[in-house]
C-alpha positions in Angstrom: 54.3 67.0 -37.9 50.8 65.7 -37.2 49.2 68.2 -39.6 51.7 67.3 -42.3 50.9 63.6 -41.9 47.1 64.3 -42.2 47.8 66.2 -45.4 49.8 63.2 -46.8 47.0 60.8 -45.8 44.3 63.0 -47.4 46.4 63.2 -50.6 46.9 59.5 -50.6 43.1 58.9 -50.3 42.5 61.4 -53.2 45.0 59.6 -55.4 43.5 56.2 -54.5 40.0 57.3 -55.5 41.0 59.3 -58.6 43.5 56.8 -60.0 40.7 55.2 -62.1 38.6 57.4 -64.5 35.8 54.9 -64.0 35.2 55.8 -60.3 32.3 58.2 -59.8 31.9 57.9 -56.1 32.8 56.0 -52.9 30.3 54.5 -50.5 31.2 53.6 -46.9 28.8 51.3 -45.1 29.0 50.8 -41.3 27.6 48.0 -39.3 27.2 48.8 -35.6 25.8 45.4 -34.5 27.8 42.5 -33.2 27.1 40.1 -36.0 27.7 39.9 -39.8 25.1 41.4 -42.1 24.7 40.3 -45.7 21.0 40.2 -46.5 20.1 43.9 -46.5 19.7 45.9 -49.6 21.2 49.4 -49.8 19.4 52.0 -51.9 21.3 54.8 -53.6 19.5 57.6 -55.4 20.6 59.9 -58.2 20.6 62.8 -55.9 22.8 61.0 -53.3 25.3 60.0 -56.0 25.0 63.4 -57.8 24.5 61.8 -61.2 21.8 62.4 -63.8 21.6 58.8 -64.9 22.1 55.5 -63.0 22.5 53.4 -66.2 25.8 51.7 -66.6 26.8 52.2 -63.0 28.2 49.4 -61.0 29.4 48.7 -57.4 32.8 47.3 -56.7 34.2 45.9 -53.4 37.2 48.1 -52.8 39.1 45.4 -50.9 38.6 42.5 -53.3 38.0 44.3 -56.5 34.9 42.2 -57.1 31.8 43.7 -58.9 28.6 43.2 -56.9 25.2 42.3 -58.3 23.1 45.5 -58.7 19.6 46.4 -59.7 18.0 49.6 -61.0 14.5 50.6 -60.0 12.1 53.0 -61.6 9.9 54.0 -58.6 7.4 56.3 -60.4 7.0 54.6 -63.7 8.5 57.4 -65.8 11.0 55.1 -67.5 13.8 56.9 -65.6 15.7 54.8 -63.0 15.5 56.3 -59.5 17.5 53.8 -57.4 20.6 51.7 -57.6 20.4 48.7 -55.3 23.1 46.4 -54.0 23.5 44.0 -51.1 26.8 44.5 -49.2 28.4 42.1 -46.8 29.7 43.8 -43.6 31.4 42.1 -40.7 30.3 42.7 -37.1 31.1 46.2 -35.8 33.0 47.3 -38.9 33.0 49.6 -41.9 33.5 48.7 -45.5 34.3 50.7 -48.6 32.6 50.3 -52.1 33.3 52.2 -55.3 30.6 53.4 -57.7 32.1 52.9 -61.2 31.1 53.3 -64.8 30.7 50.0 -66.6 31.0 49.0 -70.2 28.3 46.7 -71.7 30.6 43.7 -71.4 31.3 44.4 -67.7 27.7 44.2 -66.4 27.2 41.5 -63.8 24.6 39.0 -64.9 22.4 37.5 -62.2 19.2 35.4 -62.2 15.9 37.2 -61.4 15.2 35.5 -58.1 13.0 38.2 -56.7 9.9 38.1 -58.9 6.3 39.0 -58.9 3.4 39.3 -61.4 -0.3 39.5 -62.0 -1.7 36.0 -62.9 -4.7 36.2 -65.2 -4.5 32.5 -66.0 -5.6 31.8 -62.4 -8.5 34.4 -62.2 -6.5 37.4 -61.0 -4.0 36.3 -58.4 -1.0 38.5 -57.7 2.0 36.4 -56.7 5.6 37.1 -55.5 8.7 35.2 -54.4 12.4 35.3 -53.8 14.9 32.5 -53.1 13.3 31.6 -49.8 9.5 32.1 -49.8 6.5 32.8 -52.0 3.1 34.4 -51.4 -0.1 35.4 -53.2 -3.2 37.6 -52.8 -6.5 37.7 -54.6 -8.1 40.2 -56.9 -11.5 41.6 -57.9 -12.5 38.9 -60.4 -12.0 36.2 -57.8 -14.2 38.3 -55.4 -17.0 38.7 -58.0 -17.0 35.0 -58.8 -17.4 34.2 -55.1 -20.1 36.8 -54.5 -22.0 35.4 -57.5 -21.6 31.8 -56.3 -19.6 30.8 -59.3 -16.7 28.3 -59.5 -13.1 29.6 -58.9 -14.0 32.5 -56.6 -12.1 33.6 -53.6 -13.2 36.4 -51.2 -10.3 37.3 -48.9 -7.8 40.0 -48.2 -5.6 37.5 -46.4 -2.2 36.6 -47.6 -1.5 33.1 -48.9 1.9 31.3 -48.3 3.4 29.1 -51.0 5.8 26.7 -49.3 8.8 26.4 -51.5 12.0 24.5 -50.7 14.2 25.4 -53.7 16.1 28.6 -54.3 15.1 29.0 -57.9 11.8 30.6 -59.1 8.6 28.5 -59.0 5.7 30.8 -59.7 5.6 30.5 -63.5 6.6 26.9 -63.4 3.8 25.9 -60.9 1.1 27.9 -62.7 2.1 26.5 -66.1 2.2 22.9 -64.9 -1.2 23.2 -63.1 -3.2 25.4 -65.4 -1.7 25.3 -68.9 0.0 22.0 -69.4 -2.0 20.2 -66.8 1.0 17.9 -66.1 0.9 18.4 -62.3 -0.5 20.4 -59.4 1.0 23.0 -57.1 -1.0 21.3 -54.4 1.3 18.3 -54.6 5.0 18.3 -53.5 7.3 16.7 -56.0 10.4 18.1 -54.4 10.1 21.8 -54.9 7.3 22.5 -52.4 3.6 23.1 -52.6 0.6 25.3 -51.8 -1.2 23.6 -48.9 -1.6 26.7 -46.8 -5.3 27.4 -46.3 -6.3 31.1 -46.1 -10.1 31.4 -46.5 -11.3 34.5 -44.8 -8.5 34.4 -42.3 -5.6 36.9 -42.3 -3.2 34.3 -43.6 0.3 35.7 -43.2 -0.1 39.5 -42.7 -3.6 40.5 -43.8 -4.9 43.3 -41.7 -8.0 44.2 -39.7 -9.3 47.3 -37.9 -10.9 47.0 -34.5 -14.0 49.1 -33.5 -16.0 48.4 -30.4 -14.3 45.0 -29.9 -15.3 43.9 -33.5 -12.7 43.3 -36.2 -13.4 44.5 -39.7 -11.7 43.4 -42.9 -11.2 44.8 -46.4 -12.1 42.6 -49.4 -9.8 41.6 -52.3 -7.4 44.1 -53.9 -8.9 46.2 -56.8 -5.8 47.6 -58.5 -2.2 46.4 -58.9 1.1 47.7 -60.4 4.4 45.9 -60.6 7.2 48.3 -59.6 10.3 46.1 -59.8 11.6 42.5 -60.3 15.2 41.5 -60.3 18.0 39.8 -58.7 17.8 41.7 -55.4 14.2 43.0 -55.0 10.7 42.7 -56.2 8.1 45.3 -55.2 4.5 46.1 -56.3 1.5 48.3 -55.4 -1.9 47.1 -54.3 -5.1 49.2 -53.8 -8.4 48.3 -52.1 -11.9 49.6 -52.5 -13.1 51.8 -49.6 -14.4 49.7 -46.8 -16.4 50.2 -43.6 -14.9 49.6 -40.1 -17.6 50.3 -37.5 -19.0 53.4 -39.3 -15.6 54.7 -40.4 -14.7 54.8 -44.1 -11.3 53.2 -44.7 -9.0 54.0 -47.6 -6.2 51.4 -48.0 -3.3 50.9 -50.3 0.2 49.5 -49.9 3.6 48.8 -51.5 4.9 45.3 -50.8 8.7 44.6 -51.1 10.6 41.3 -50.8 14.4 41.2 -50.9 16.8 38.5 -51.7 17.6 36.2 -48.8 14.7 37.4 -46.6 11.7 35.4 -45.3 9.7 38.5 -44.5 7.8 40.8 -46.9 7.7 44.5 -46.1 4.2 45.9 -46.1 4.3 49.7 -46.4 0.6 50.6 -45.9 -1.3 53.8 -46.4 -4.6 53.8 -44.4 -7.1 56.4 -43.2 -9.4 56.9 -40.2 -7.6 54.6 -37.8 -4.8 55.0 -35.2 -4.0 51.2 -35.2 -4.2 48.2 -37.5 -4.1 44.6 -36.5 -1.9 42.5 -38.8 -2.8 38.8 -38.4 -1.6 35.2 -38.6 -4.2 32.5 -39.1 -4.2 29.9 -36.3 -5.5 27.1 -38.6 -6.2 24.1 -36.4 -5.3 26.1 -33.2 -2.7 23.4 -32.3 0.4 25.7 -32.4 2.2 28.1 -30.1 1.8 31.9 -30.2 4.9 33.8 -29.0 5.3 37.6 -28.5 8.7 39.4 -28.2 9.4 43.1 -28.1 8.9 43.6 -31.8 7.1 40.5 -33.2 4.3 38.0 -32.8 5.0 34.5 -34.1 3.0 31.3 -34.5 4.7 27.9 -34.7 2.4 25.1 -35.7 2.2 21.5 -36.9 1.5 21.6 -40.7 0.5 18.5 -42.6 3.6 16.2 -42.2 5.9 19.1 -41.2 5.9 22.3 -39.2 5.6 25.9 -40.0 6.4 29.3 -38.4 4.7 32.6 -39.3 5.3 36.0 -38.0 4.5 39.8 -38.0 7.3 42.1 -37.1 7.7 45.9 -36.8 9.9 48.6 -35.2 9.6 49.3 -31.5 7.8 52.6 -32.3 5.2 50.7 -34.4 4.7 47.4 -32.5 2.1 47.8 -29.7 1.6 44.3 -28.5 -0.4 41.3 -29.6 -3.8 39.8 -29.2 -5.1 36.3 -29.9 -8.7 35.9 -31.2 -9.9 32.3 -30.7 -13.5 31.9 -31.9 -15.6 29.0 -33.1 -16.2 30.3 -36.6 -14.1 28.8 -39.4 -10.9 30.8 -40.3 -11.7 33.7 -37.9 -9.1 32.7 -35.3 -6.0 34.7 -35.7 -3.0 36.0 -33.7 -2.7 39.7 -34.2 0.1 42.3 -33.9 -1.3 45.7 -32.9 0.5 48.3 -35.0 0.5 52.0 -34.6 -0.5 54.2 -37.6 1.3 57.6 -37.9 0.3 60.1 -40.5 -1.9 57.5 -42.2 1.1 55.2 -42.7 2.2 52.0 -41.0 5.1 49.7 -42.0 5.4 46.1 -40.9 7.0 42.8 -42.1 5.2 39.4 -42.4 6.5 36.0 -43.5 7.1 32.4 -42.7 9.6 29.5 -42.5 8.6 26.0 -43.5 10.4 23.2 -41.8 10.9 21.2 -45.0 12.8 24.1 -46.6 15.5 23.6 -43.9 16.0 27.3 -43.5 14.8 27.6 -39.9 13.6 24.1 -39.0 12.7 24.7 -35.4 10.7 27.2 -33.4 13.9 28.3 -31.6 15.8 29.0 -34.9 12.8 30.8 -36.4 12.5 33.1 -33.5 16.2 33.7 -33.4 16.0 34.8 -37.0 13.1 37.2 -36.1 15.1 38.6 -33.2 18.1 39.3 -35.5 15.8 40.9 -38.1 14.3 43.1 -35.4 17.8 44.3 -34.3 18.6 45.2 -37.9 15.4 47.3 -38.2 16.4 49.3 -35.1 20.0 49.7 -36.2 20.0 50.1 -40.0 23.3 50.0 -41.9 24.8 53.5 -42.0 25.7 54.7 -45.5 28.2 57.5 -46.2 28.7 58.7 -49.8 31.7 60.6 -51.1 31.3 62.0 -54.6 
């Protein structure tokens, strides 16, 4: 009797999946943590889905029948899409079913490009990125040359700048246009959307790295090459490369892919680096009037900031995070809180980001560190994805 019932159940599942000609696969996603998860992006490849082309594929919530927002990503620049992205919502300690279906042109889900990045030639050669929560920028070779030549407009730093936004819509293009093109405003003044009043200088900003040799910290200079990989409703990612640099007699090669997903305050830094077993990812201490905290997987700095407060953090997996160190020195911008991160096979992955009190996302030190603790748990217990083709 039991065997017969199992056969009936199996036939029922087969009929359920195959009743629509549009269904090309089924994805089960499992959450083993005791809280709801809805801000993590699931990546599905062509090989995993056993398809030759990801174009015109969609993801449907099996229970509600609702189509989810998706994004296609070309990872290698060959004009062929390599990943289908979507962001599921999974209750605590539960499993949920999604269908991969073929969509007609009129069935595509339209969504705003909230995860965005680009090269900014109108402001020397910034590279800037954002999502619905936060925004950042780094500095390029022209800015470095201007600084080294003593000319106006130069910046010499491999630190990461934070743009403090408090709106969910994109601000990068708007702020640059108002400040540099139309000259109708300045992104250094807050008119309700936020502002750039985060000083970087030669500090590490929010996530810039250093290498320690004989108790001395060495830095790279500005990035030398960039490439945008993806922008969209769910994720932006891009590639940065740096000129070889010296760290106590060792020649360092450094490049990285940075990724920022919808709903996240932390950017992922996937760094390739040579001739070192550890890197030190840093947070500027600014006026040294804040509080540095270390937990199992992160170092955080909560500080007064102008007429508000600001939290910054570096976070990594337990296997990567090897503690923290605070460097408090008299020289301007050289005081940083560092996360010591283990490099394995010339690669290290960490996350860096911030929360501004005026954005009302995590307005207190306690709420900010609770967010970081939750993020760390998700890193250690990623969503489990099962595909039935």
